[in-house]
DRENVO-371867 format. One line per field, with one value per residue (C-alpha): residue in three letters; chain; x, y, z. Coordinates in steps of 0.5 Angstrom, whole numbers, always signed. Each point is the difference from the previous one (the first is absolute). Example, Ala and Ser with C-alpha at 12.3 -4.5 7.8 and 13.67 -1.06 7.14 Angstrom:
BEGIN
type <- [Ala,Ser]
mol <- [A,A]
u <- [+25,+2]
v <- [-9,+7]
w <- [+16,-2]
***
This chain:
BEGIN
type <- [Met,Tyr,Arg,Arg,Ile,Val,Val,Lys,Leu,Gly,Thr,Asn,Leu,Leu,Thr,Gly,Gly,Ser,Ser,Arg,Leu,Asp,Ala,Pro,Leu,Met,Ser,Ala,Leu,Val,Ser,Gln,Val,Ala,Arg,Leu,His,Glu,Gln,Gly,Ser,Glu,Val,Leu,Leu,Val,Ser,Ser,Gly,Ala,Val,Ala,Ala,Gly,Arg,Glu,Val,Leu,Gly,Glu,Leu,Gly,Val,Arg,Ile,Pro,Ser,Leu,Asp,Lys,Thr,Lys,Ile,Ser,Arg,Leu,Glu,Val,Pro,Tyr,Arg,Gln,Ala,Met,Ala,Ala,Ile,Gly,Gln,Gly,Arg,Leu,Met,Arg,Glu,Tyr,Gln,Arg,Met,Cys,Ala,Gln,Val,Asn,Ile,Pro,Val,Ala,Gln,Ala,Leu,Ile,Thr,His,Lys,Asp,Ile,Ala,Asp,Arg,Leu,Gly,Tyr,Leu,Asn,Ile,Arg,Asn,Thr,Leu,Gln,Val,Leu,Leu,Ala,Phe,Arg,Val,Ile,Pro,Ile,Leu,Asn,Glu,Asn,Asp,Val,Val,Ala,Val,Glu,Glu,Leu,Glu,Gly,Asp,Val,Ile,Gly,Asp,Asn,Asp,Thr,Leu,Cys,Gly,Leu,Val,Ser,Asn,Ile,Val,Asp,Ala,Asp,Leu,Leu,Val,Met,Leu,Gly,Asp,Val,Glu,Gly,Leu,Tyr,Thr,Ala,Asp,Pro,Tyr,Ile,Asp,Pro,Glu,Ala,Glu,Leu,Ile,Arg,Glu,Val,His,Asp,Ile,Glu,Ala,Val,Gln,Ala,Asn,Thr,Leu,Ser,Asp,Arg,Asp,Thr,Leu,Gly,Thr,Gly,Gly,Met,Gly,Lys,Lys,Leu,Ser,Ala,Ala,Gly,Leu,Ala,Thr,Val,Ser,Gly,Thr,Pro,Val,Val,Ile,Ala,Ser,Gly,His,Glu,Val,Asp,Val,Leu,Ile,Arg,Ile,Thr,Ser,Gly,Glu,Ser,Ile,Gly,Thr,Trp,Phe,Pro,Ala,Arg,Ile,Thr,Lys,Pro,Glu,Ser,Arg,Gln,Arg,Trp,Met,Leu,Ser,Ala,Thr,Val,Ser,His,Ala,Gly,Leu,Val,Ile,Asp,Gln,Gly,Ala,Thr,Thr,Ala,Leu,Leu,Glu,His,Asn,Arg,Ser,Leu,Leu,Pro,Ala,Gly,Ile,Lys,Met,Val,Ile,Gly,Glu,Phe,Asp,Arg,Gly,Glu,Val,Val,Pro,Ile,Phe,Ser,Pro,Asp,His,Glu,Arg,Leu,Ala,Val,Gly,Ile,Ser,Asn,Tyr,Arg,Ala,Ala,Asp,Val,Arg,Arg,Phe,Val,Gly,Leu,Arg,Ser,Asp,Gln,Ile,Gly,Glu,Val,Leu,Gly,Tyr,Glu,Tyr,Gly,Asp,Glu,Val,Val,His,Arg,Ser,Asn,Met,Val,Lys,Val]
mol <- [A,A,A,A,A,A,A,A,A,A,A,A,A,A,A,A,A,A,A,A,A,A,A,A,A,A,A,A,A,A,A,A,A,A,A,A,A,A,A,A,A,A,A,A,A,A,A,A,A,A,A,A,A,A,A,A,A,A,A,A,A,A,A,A,A,A,A,A,A,A,A,A,A,A,A,A,A,A,A,A,A,A,A,A,A,A,A,A,A,A,A,A,A,A,A,A,A,A,A,A,A,A,A,A,A,A,A,A,A,A,A,A,A,A,A,A,A,A,A,A,A,A,A,A,A,A,A,A,A,A,A,A,A,A,A,A,A,A,A,A,A,A,A,A,A,A,A,A,A,A,A,A,A,A,A,A,A,A,A,A,A,A,A,A,A,A,A,A,A,A,A,A,A,A,A,A,A,A,A,A,A,A,A,A,A,A,A,A,A,A,A,A,A,A,A,A,A,A,A,A,A,A,A,A,A,A,A,A,A,A,A,A,A,A,A,A,A,A,A,A,A,A,A,A,A,A,A,A,A,A,A,A,A,A,A,A,A,A,A,A,A,A,A,A,A,A,A,A,A,A,A,A,A,A,A,A,A,A,A,A,A,A,A,A,A,A,A,A,A,A,A,A,A,A,A,A,A,A,A,A,A,A,A,A,A,A,A,A,A,A,A,A,A,A,A,A,A,A,A,A,A,A,A,A,A,A,A,A,A,A,A,A,A,A,A,A,A,A,A,A,A,A,A,A,A,A,A,A,A,A,A,A,A,A,A,A,A,A,A,A,A,A,A,A,A,A,A,A,A,A,A,A,A,A,A,A,A,A,A,A,A,A,A,A,A,A,A,A,A,A,A,A,A,A,A,A,A,A,A]
u <- [+11,+6,+4,+3,-3,+2,-6,+2,-5,+1,-2,-5,-3,-1,-2,-4,+4,-3,+4,-4,+1,-6,-2,-5,+5,+5,-5,-1,+7,+1,-6,+4,+6,-3,-3,+7,+2,-5,+2,+7,+4,+5,-2,+4,-2,+4,-4,+0,-4,+3,+1,-7,-2,+4,-4,-6,+1,+2,-6,-5,+4,-1,+7,+2,+4,+4,-1,+6,+3,+3,+4,+3,+2,+5,+4,-4,-6,+3,-1,-7,-1,+4,-5,-6,+3,+1,-7,-3,+3,-4,-6,+1,+2,-6,-4,+3,+0,-7,-2,+4,-2,-7,+2,+5,+7,+5,+4,+8,+3,+6,+4,+6,+5,+5,+6,-4,+0,+7,+3,+1,-1,-6,-3,+1,-4,-6,+0,+0,-5,-5,+1,-2,-6,-3,+2,-5,-5,+1,-1,+6,-2,+6,+2,+6,+2,-2,+2,+8,+0,+1,+2,-7,-3,+5,-2,+6,-1,+0,-4,-7,-5,+0,+8,-1,-5,+5,+5,-4,-3,+8,+1,-6,+1,-7,-4,-4,+0,-6,+0,-7,-1,-5,+1,-1,+7,+5,-2,+3,-2,-3,-7,-2,+3,-1,-7,+4,+5,-1,+1,+7,-2,+7,+7,+6,+5,-1,+6,-3,-6,+3,+0,-7,-4,-5,+2,+1,-7,-1,-1,+0,+5,+7,+0,-2,+0,+7,+2,-5,+3,+7,-2,-3,+7,+2,-5,+0,+8,+0,-5,-7,-5,-4,-7,-2,-7,-6,-2,-7,-1,-5,+4,+6,+5,-5,+0,+7,+2,-5,+4,-5,+3,+0,+4,+7,+4,+7,+3,+6,+7,+3,-2,+1,+5,+4,+0,+2,+6,+2,+0,+4,+5,+2,-1,+5,+5,+8,+5,-5,-4,-2,+3,-5,+1,-2,-7,-2,+3,-4,-6,+0,+2,-5,-5,-1,+1,+2,+7,+0,+5,+2,+2,+5,+7,+4,-2,+5,+0,-5,-7,-6,-7,-4,+6,+0,+6,+3,-1,+6,+1,+5,+5,-2,-4,-5,-7,-5,-1,-5,-2,+3,-5,+6,+7,+6,+2,-6,+1,+6,-2,-5,+3,-2,-5,-8,-4,-4,+7,+1,-4,+4,+6,-1,-6,-4,-2,-3,-2,+2,+4,+6,-2,-8,-1,-5,+6,+5,+3,+4,+5]
v <- [+30,-4,+1,-6,-7,-7,-5,-8,-5,-7,-6,-3,+7,+0,-7,-1,-6,-4,-1,+5,+8,+3,+5,+4,+1,+2,+5,+3,+1,+3,+5,+3,+0,+4,+5,+2,+0,+6,+3,+1,-6,-4,-7,-6,-7,-6,-6,-7,-5,-3,-7,+0,+3,-6,-5,+3,+1,-8,-2,+3,-4,-6,-1,-4,+4,-4,+3,+3,+1,+7,-1,-7,+3,-5,+2,-4,+5,+6,-1,-1,+6,+4,-2,+2,+7,+0,-2,+4,+7,+1,-2,+5,+6,-2,+1,+7,+3,-2,+3,+6,+2,+1,+5,+3,-1,-4,-5,-2,-7,-1,-6,+0,-4,+1,+0,+6,+4,-2,+2,+8,+1,-4,+3,+7,-2,-3,+6,+5,-5,+0,+8,+1,-5,+4,+7,-3,-1,-8,-5,-5,-7,-4,-7,-4,-3,-7,-3,+1,+2,-7,+2,+2,-6,-4,+4,+5,+7,+6,-5,+2,+6,+2,+2,+2,+6,+2,+1,+3,+5,+2,+0,+5,+4,-2,+4,-6,-7,-4,-8,-3,-7,-5,+2,+7,+1,-2,-4,-1,-8,-4,+2,-6,-4,+4,+4,+4,+3,+8,+4,+5,+7,+2,-2,+4,-5,-6,-4,+0,-4,-4,-6,+0,+1,-5,-6,-1,-2,+2,-6,+3,+6,+0,+5,+0,+5,-1,+3,+5,+3,-1,+4,+5,+1,+1,+6,+3,+1,+3,+5,-3,-1,-7,-3,-7,-1,-5,+2,-3,+6,+5,+6,-2,+4,+6,+0,-1,+5,+5,-2,-5,-5,-6,-7,+2,+6,+0,+8,+1,-1,+6,+5,-1,+6,-3,-7,+2,+5,-6,-4,+4,+3,-8,-2,+6,-3,+2,+2,+3,+7,+5,+7,+6,+8,+5,+1,-7,+1,+6,-4,-6,+3,+6,-1,-8,-1,-7,-1,+1,-1,+7,+1,-6,+2,-7,-7,-4,-8,-5,-1,-3,+2,+0,+0,+6,+5,+6,+7,+5,+7,+3,+0,-7,+1,-6,+4,-6,-7,-3,-5,+0,-1,-1,-4,+4,-2,+3,+7,+1,+0,+6,+4,+7,-1,+2,-5,-1,-2,-7,-4,+3,-2,-6,-3,-1,+4,-2,+7,+8,-1,-4,+0,+2,+5,-6,-5,+5,+1,+6,-1]
w <- [-224,-2,-6,-2,+3,-1,+1,+1,-2,+3,-3,+5,-1,-7,+0,+6,+2,-6,-7,-4,+0,+4,-6,+5,+5,-5,-3,+7,+1,-7,+1,+6,-3,-6,+6,+2,-7,-1,+6,-2,+3,-4,+2,-2,+1,+2,-1,+2,-4,-6,+2,+2,-6,-4,+4,-2,-7,-1,+5,-5,-6,+4,+1,+7,+5,+5,+7,+3,+7,+0,+6,-4,-7,-3,-6,-4,+2,-1,-8,+1,+4,-5,-5,+4,+0,-7,-2,+6,-1,-7,+4,+6,-5,-4,+6,+2,-7,-1,+7,+0,-8,+3,+4,-5,+3,-4,+4,-2,+2,+4,+1,+5,+3,+6,-5,-4,+7,+2,-7,+1,-7,+0,+7,-4,-6,+4,+4,-7,-3,+6,+1,-8,+1,+6,-4,-5,+5,-1,+5,+0,+3,+2,+2,+1,-6,+2,-7,+1,+8,+2,+7,+2,-2,+4,+6,+0,-1,-4,+0,+1,-1,+7,-1,-7,+3,+5,-5,-5,+6,+0,-7,-2,+7,+2,+5,+2,-1,+1,+1,-1,+2,+3,+7,+3,+3,+5,+5,+7,-2,-6,+1,-5,+7,+5,+2,+5,-5,-1,-6,+1,-2,-1,+0,+1,+1,-5,+2,+7,-2,-6,+4,+3,-8,-2,-4,-7,-2,-7,-5,-6,+1,+3,+5,+7,+5,+2,-7,+0,+6,-4,-5,+5,+2,-7,-1,+7,+0,-7,+3,-3,+5,+0,+1,+1,-1,-3,-7,+2,+3,-3,-4,+4,-4,+0,+7,+2,-5,+4,+6,+3,+5,-3,+0,+3,-1,-1,+1,-4,+4,-4,-4,-8,-1,+6,-3,-7,+3,+4,-6,-5,+5,+1,-7,-2,-5,+2,-5,-4,-1,-4,+0,-2,-1,+5,-3,+1,+7,+1,-4,+5,+7,-1,-5,+1,-7,-4,-3,-7,-5,-1,+7,+0,-1,+1,+2,+5,-1,-2,+2,-3,-1,+6,+5,+5,-1,+3,-2,+1,-1,-5,+6,+1,+6,+1,+0,-1,-2,-6,-4,-7,-6,-4,+1,+0,-7,-3,+4,-2,-7,+1,+5,+0,-5,+0,+2,-7,-3,+4,-5,-5,+3,+3,-5,+6,+7,+7,+1,+0,+7,+2,+7,+1,+7,+2,+0,+3,+8,+2,+4]
***
């Protein structure tokens, strides 16, 4: 069983290629998510469909909606699409809330932009929020914030939910990413044009096949197979395997997570620990760090413990919350590197104190640990 699963639902899947949300299909998918949830898995949904839902809302009101060619989006058309997203996001979430309430599962909305992820503190806050939601057994429903993410609507990237799901898989250390659309997977040619096109069951070298992907045929969505491959590349290089499959397959999520071969499988190109360790080692700040006492040294090296304020002797240099800092022994030997939950100025204020005193000293807190053991690599 996969512990943590990111599921991406494409616009064409959720609308059936029409201008309305396909409620029966959405309900069937939510039912599968509920079954995974009951089995103990943590599921995050990256859902498209806000722009299409906005069209649906206005259509019900009799408002004339112009037809736009997504491949020729002008500056004047971007605000139109942003307005559709603003209108439709409420409808989309209402449907998810209604369907999930029927199976007693709470949901939460998270709208994200590229700037949120690129910013170090933004990245850390997104990760922490999603971790807490999953701990409360809430299903996060994520979407690119179309109202402010102009780059997506103009055809640039984050800038689509395919890419977003690859990034989210990395942020939450997902065990599996499932990208569901209206095609069965990656083909040797466009199956809508070439009757001899064959489904590719497994891909080990994404770069080698990117030049031979099927064309961007989406009418309502923004992601073609090329973007799905790029997203698969983001996830697999971070240690998360990926499946691209059709959401129209009966019990597709249940069958995939049970090990059945459906769609196209992309095995992880590196293990998650290796990916995380390489990132932390490469992202470590210079001319800064934490010097710890002998007791904390023993706790870290021999018992794999987190670094608490009581074990810190001295703070060297400056670093921000969320940065990767080196950890030194009393003799200034480099022992490990890890992501700090606090900035250097904050740590200096509670060096040597108990964890329960952090809030008293700062007036706020980001946890008992200065560096949690899951965010630490021994060197």
